[in-house]
C-alpha positions in Angstrom: 71.0 49.0 81.9 73.6 49.5 84.7 75.6 51.8 82.4 72.7 54.1 81.9 71.9 54.2 85.7 75.6 54.9 86.4 75.7 57.9 84.0 72.3 59.1 85.1 73.5 59.1 88.7 76.8 60.7 87.8 75.0 63.5 85.9 72.6 64.1 88.8 75.5 64.3 91.2 77.4 66.7 89.0 74.2 68.8 88.6 73.7 69.0 92.4 77.4 69.8 92.9 77.3 72.6 90.3 74.1 74.1 91.6 75.5 74.1 95.1 78.7 75.8 93.9 76.8 78.5 91.9 74.4 79.2 94.8 77.3 79.6 97.2 79.1 82.0 94.9 75.9 84.0 94.3 75.5 84.4 98.1 79.0 85.7 98.3 78.3 88.3 95.6 75.3 89.9 97.3 75.8 93.6 98.3 75.4 92.7 102.0 78.0 90.0 101.7 80.4 92.3 99.8 80.0 95.0 102.4 80.8 92.6 105.2 83.9 91.3 103.3 85.1 94.9 102.7 84.6 95.8 106.3 86.5 92.7 107.4 89.4 93.5 105.0 89.5 97.1 106.3 89.6 96.0 109.9 92.3 93.5 109.1 94.3 96.2 107.3 93.9 98.5 110.3 95.3 95.8 112.6 98.3 95.2 110.3 98.9 99.0 110.1 98.8 99.2 113.9 101.2 96.3 114.3 103.5 97.9 111.8 103.4 101.2 113.7 104.1 99.5 117.0 107.1 97.6 115.4 108.4 100.9 114.0 108.1 102.6 117.4 109.9 99.8 119.2 112.7 99.7 116.7 113.0 103.4 116.7 113.4 103.4 120.5 116.0 100.7 120.2 117.9 102.6 117.6 117.8 105.8 119.6 119.2 104.0 122.6 122.0 102.6 120.4 122.8 106.0 119.1 122.6 107.5 122.6 125.1 104.9 123.8 127.4 105.5 120.9 127.4 109.3 121.3 127.4 109.2 125.1 124.0 110.8 125.5 122.5 108.4 127.9 122.7 110.7 131.0 119.6 112.6 132.3 118.4 115.6 130.4 118.0 118.9 132.2 114.7 120.1 130.8 114.2 123.9 131.0 110.7 124.9 131.8 108.8 126.5 128.9 108.5 130.3 129.1 105.2 131.7 130.1 103.0 133.0 127.4 103.2 136.7 126.8 100.4 138.9 125.7 100.7 142.1 123.7 98.1 144.8 124.2 96.8 146.5 121.1 94.9 149.7 121.4 91.5 149.6 119.9 90.2 153.1 119.4 86.6 152.1 118.8 86.0 150.6 122.3 87.4 151.3 125.7 88.6 147.7 126.3 92.1 146.7 125.0 92.5 143.7 122.8 94.9 140.9 123.8 96.9 139.2 121.1 98.7 136.0 121.9 102.5 136.1 121.2 104.0 132.7 120.6 107.6 134.0 120.5 108.1 133.6 116.8 108.9 137.0 115.4 109.6 135.9 111.9 106.1 136.3 110.5 
């Protein structure tokens, strides 16, 4: 008699445990839950990418400083001001107003 009660209780407990497990997994596989999981993974990947970019930037600055010290380039840089933009006037025979074309200083093309 006790043996039957024990196995009945063990079976009932296993059934409740399995049902709970299946229901929990089904809730995780709903479209809304999958969308939230995907969004969380995307945000996490974005944070990791940002951290990686910041690490690269810091290490790049350190390496540039090392190279500058090794080459003796640590002094101040005399920056020349950028030249003012020049405009070329093209004659337009159809109207009385001239057209202005921006010249960026690159004559190759």
